[in-house]
C-alpha positions in Angstrom: 184.8 233.5 137.2 188.1 232.6 135.7 190.3 235.5 134.5 191.0 233.7 131.3 187.3 233.7 130.2 186.9 237.5 130.8 187.2 240.1 128.1 190.7 241.6 127.7 191.0 245.1 129.4 192.1 246.7 126.1 188.5 246.5 124.7 185.9 247.8 127.2 182.5 246.2 126.9 179.9 248.8 125.7 176.4 248.8 127.0 175.0 248.1 123.5 177.3 245.1 123.0 176.3 243.7 126.4 172.6 244.1 125.5 173.0 242.5 122.1 175.1 239.7 123.6 172.4 239.1 126.2 169.7 238.9 123.6 171.6 236.5 121.4 172.6 234.3 124.3 169.1 234.0 125.7 166.8 234.2 122.6 168.9 232.8 119.7 171.7 230.3 120.5 173.5 229.9 123.9 177.2 230.7 123.4 177.0 233.1 120.5 176.3 236.1 122.7 179.2 235.1 125.0 181.5 234.9 122.0 180.3 238.3 120.9 181.1 239.7 124.3 184.6 238.3 124.3 184.0 235.4 126.7 185.6 232.8 124.4 186.0 229.9 126.7 182.5 230.1 128.1 181.0 230.8 124.7 182.6 227.8 123.0 181.6 225.5 125.9 178.0 226.8 125.8 177.8 226.5 122.1 179.1 222.9 122.1 176.7 221.9 124.9 173.8 223.5 123.1 174.7 221.8 119.8 175.1 218.4 121.5 171.7 218.7 123.2 170.0 219.9 120.0 171.6 217.0 118.1 170.3 214.5 120.6 166.8 215.9 120.4 166.8 215.8 116.6 168.2 212.2 116.7 165.5 211.1 119.1 162.8 212.7 116.9 164.2 211.0 113.8 164.2 207.6 115.6 160.6 208.2 116.7 159.6 209.0 113.2 161.3 205.9 111.8 159.5 203.8 114.5 156.2 205.4 113.6 156.8 204.7 109.9 157.7 201.0 110.5 154.6 200.7 112.7 152.4 202.0 109.9 154.1 199.4 107.6 153.3 196.6 110.1 156.9 195.9 111.0 156.8 197.5 114.4 159.8 196.8 116.7 159.4 199.5 119.3 162.5 200.5 121.1 162.4 202.8 124.2 164.3 205.9 123.1 162.8 208.5 125.4 166.0 208.8 127.4 167.7 210.3 124.3 165.2 213.1 124.0 165.2 213.8 127.7 169.0 213.8 127.9 169.2 216.2 124.9 166.6 218.5 126.4 168.5 218.5 129.7 171.8 219.2 128.0 170.4 222.1 126.0 168.8 223.5 129.2 172.1 223.3 131.0 173.8 225.2 128.2 171.0 227.8 128.4 171.4 228.2 132.1 175.1 228.5 131.8 174.5 231.2 129.2 172.1 233.0 131.6 174.9 233.1 134.2 177.3 234.5 131.7 174.7 237.0 130.5 174.3 238.4 134.0 178.1 238.7 134.3 178.3 240.5 130.9 175.6 243.0 131.9 177.2 243.6 135.3 180.5 244.3 133.6 179.0 246.8 131.2 177.1 248.5 134.1 180.2 248.8 136.2 182.1 250.3 133.2 179.4 252.9 132.7 179.6 253.8 136.4 183.4 254.1 136.5 184.4 257.8 136.9 187.8 257.2 135.3 186.3 256.5 131.9 185.6 259.7 130.0 182.1 260.0 128.4 181.7 259.3 124.7 181.4 262.6 122.8 180.0 262.6 119.3 182.2 264.2 116.5 181.7 267.9 115.8 
């Protein structure tokens, strides 16, 4: 992984932030969790890829609905647009897989930080 896409050393990644980033990356929107964890380059790339894939799927669905409506009106001129939906789904899946790799990296970094003996434990205020 590139050093430029890692979190700056001044802000250590906590276990709860890593967990929340993983959940957002995998269950909500690919890229948002990466941005939350400080992986800005990867997060922006994942988010743009996910939005592009989602846009293609929505565009394909709109075209299918318009073709269905014109078929009901008797003005059917079917155009094969299945490639657009498939390309959008593959693009979104690629962004999700990229987010999965980043999620594993984020969780590994948080686990290593917790095992580092040089970091003092967090003590609650008295």
